[in-house]
N, C-alpha and C positions, 0 to 999 in steps of 0.2 A: 524615344522611350526605351528603357531597358527591356530587352526581349525576355528577361527572366521574371518579370512581374506576373503574378498568377492571374488566371482567367477570372474575371469578375463581371460576367454578363448579367447576373442576377444576384442582388443582395437582399435576402429575405429578412425583414425586420420583425421582431416580436418583443413585447414588453419584457423587461428583465425579471419580472416576478410571476410570469404566466407559465407555470409548469405544464398545464394541459395542452399548450400549443407546441411544446418542444418536440413531441413525437412526430407530428405532421411535418415540422420543419426539417427534422433529421432525415425523414423518409423522402423528402422532396429531392429534386435534382438541382437545387440552388447551388451556385458556385460558392456562395458565402452566406452564412447566417450571422446576423448581428442582433445582440440583445440591447435593448434601449433602457437607459436609466433617466432619460430626459423627458421629452414631451408626452410620452405615453403614460407617464406616472404622475400622480398628484403629489404635492409637497409632503403630505403625510405618509406617502408610500416609499419615498426615495431612499431613506436610510436603511430600512429593513430589506429593500430589494437587493442591496449589495450582497448580503450573505446568502439570499436565495439564489442569486446569479452564480455565486461561487459554487454552491452545492450542485446546481444544474450542470455547470461546466464539468465539475468533477465526476458526475454520475454518467457521462456519456463519452463515446469515442468520436473525436472530431477529425480523425486522420483523412477522411474522404472529402472534406470540404474546408473552406476557409472559415475562421471564427473571429468575430470582432465584437466590440461593444461600444456603445455611445455614452460618454460621460455627460454631465451637465456642463453648461457654458462656464467659462472662466470668470464671468462676472457674478456667478452665484456662490452660495456658501457650501455647495455640495461637491464641487468638482474635485477638490483636493482629496477627500476621502474616497471618492469614486475611483481615483487612480490608485491610491495606496492599498485599499482593502482588496480590490479585485486582482490587481497585478501581484500583490503579495501572496494571495491565496491560490490563484490558478494562472499566473502569468505565462507559465511554460506552454499552455494550450492556446493562448491568445496570439493571433497573427497581427491584428490591427486594432488600434484605439481610435475611435471617431470623435473629433472635437467639433461640437456644433457652434453655430453663430460666431464663426471666426471673423473678427473685424480688422485685424492687423497682424503682421508677422509676430508681434510680441505675444499674442495669444497662443500660437503654436509653440513658440520658444519657451513659454512658461511651463506648458505641459511637458515638453521635451526635457527640460531641466529636472523637474520632479520625477519624471518617469525613469531617467537615468539613475537617480539615487535609489528609487524603489527597486529597480532591477538588481542593482548591486546588493542591496540588503536582502533580497530574496534569493540570491545565489544564481541569478540569471545573467547571461551575457548582455553587456550594455549594448543597446541597439537592437535587441531581439524582437521587440514589439514595434511594429510600424505605426504610422499616423496617417489618418485621412482628415482633411479639413473640409468642413461643410460651410458653404458660402450661402448666407441667408439674409444678409442685410445690405443696404446701400453702401455703407462704409466698407464692408467686406468686399463687395464687387468693385469698388473704386481701387482697392488695394490688392486685387486678386493675383496680379502677376508677382508682386512682392511676396505675397503669402505663399505662392507656389514654390518660391525659392527660399523659404524661411528655414527649412530643415532637411538634412539628408535622410531623415526618417520618413518623410512624406512619400506616400505611394499613390495618392489619389486626391482629387478635388471632387466634392459632391455638391450638386445644386439643391437648394431647399426652396421650392417655389412658394409654399404657403406663407412662410415667415418673410420671404423676400417681397411678396405682394403686399404684406402688411407694412413692411419697412418703407416701401416707396409710395404707399397709398393707392395701390392699383386695385381694380376690381378683379379679383382672382378668377381666371378662366372665362373672361368676357368672350362671348361668341360672335359679336358683331365687329370685332377688330379687323381691319383690312390687312391680313397677313398673319404670319405665325406669331401668336401673342408673346411668346417667350424667346423670340429669335435673338434679340440683343444680348440678354444675360447668358443664354445658353452658348452663344458664339464666343462671347468674351471669356467665359470660364473655360471653354474648350481650348481656345488659343493659349490661355495662361498655362493650362495643364501641359499642352504640347511643348511649350517653351522650356519646361522643367522636366520633360520626360516622365510625366505623371499620367495616370489614368484619369479620364473624365467620366463621372457617373451622374446620370440623370436622377432627379428626385422622384418621389412616389406619385403615382396616378391614383387618385382617390375615387374617381367616378366608377359606377357599376356598369361599365360598357367595354366589353372585351375588344371590340373593333377600335374604339377610341384609344384603348391602351396600346394595342398593336400599332396604331398610327403614330402615337407619341414615341414609341420605341424606334420606329423607322425614321421619324424626323430627327431624333437625337443621333441615331447612327449616321445619318447623312451629314451631320455637323461635326463628326469626329468622335462621338461618345463611344465608350467601351462597354457600358453596362447601365443598369438602372436599379434603383431601390424598388423592391416589390413588397406589397403588404399582405399578400395571400399566396399560398402555394399554387393556386390556379393560374397565377400570372407568370410563374417561373418558366414554363415551356416556351411561351411567347417571347419573353425576354431573351432566353438562351438562343432561340432561333434567330431573332432579329440582330443580335450583336455578334453572331458568329459569321465567319466568311462562308460564302457558298463554295461548292466543290471546284468550280472553274476558277474562281478567284484564288483559292488555296493552291491549286496546281500551278497556276501561273506564277504565284509568289515563290513556290518551291523552285521552279525553273530559273527565275531571276536570281535567287539566292545561290543556287548551285553554280550557275554560270559565272557570277561575280566572284565567288570564292575560288573557283577553279582557275580563274585568270591570274590571280595573284596581285600583289600590290603594285607591281611595275608594268602591268599589261592592261591596256584598255579592254573592258568587257562590253560586249554588245549582244543584243538579242533582237531578231527580226529587223536588223539594220539600225536599231536604236541603241545609243550608248547608255550603259547602266552607270549612272553616277552614284555618289555616296548616298544621297537622299532617297533615290529610287530603291537602292539596296536596303536601307533602313526601313522604309515603308514595307517592302516585301518581307523582310525578316519579322517585322511585327505581325503581319498577317499570317505568316507561316507558323509563328509561335502560337497564335490563337487557334489555328486550325489543328495543330498537333495536340494541344491541350484539350481541345474539344473532340479528339479522336476522329477527325474528319479525314486524316491521311494516315 
């Protein structure tokens, strides 16, 4: 993964037309705020929500955190104007555009092609807005590795558990399953993201159970995830803590990185008698980047 990708431990989502929720989101410690034009809005709200979203973005300072928004899926009639209206209006403030229900690389590539034209017409640098692909269907999971490599704009893959459960006919959140209920799709998405140097982001936890939310974060971190979608500011601190390195881990990573870089390209580097290979260095650099962005070091 590129060590330059921003910290995205917590992605706080709010409906794109909910002005009253913006103040709490801005005041939170979320790494990223995303405005939703998709599932949180009814069909009759979607068109008007675009201009509301543009006004909200224009009325606030977003320099202290990442800012993204989720368009409607490419199989709907709304996605085209979701891209055109918002990026044309406030594209300079948008870090990432989230594409939901991605089924195949073509979905990402369609958005990318339109986005490039919109950026140019708006006077923005082509490629300035990144993309995140949300995997929520069986077809999307089958193609997840190809999706991960579909565009240089991609920065993250996001798991969508509710729609994924519906797609495969699963009983969402079954408590009597012998093992971690979402282990397979979570692992598959994490592996695909790692293969393309992308972040892996867990989907929202909708239960009113702080301990259950914390456990979900810890499970996903153990599978290589970098962050989680959160639906309330009260969940932000737990996610930020779960997806950040601890101090000992951060210090060890710094030692590995400094030892490897000091040795130079032609000299084997070792620490505590163990050779530092390229993959060990990359993993340590990733941890160190997270620790520095989280102000742990």
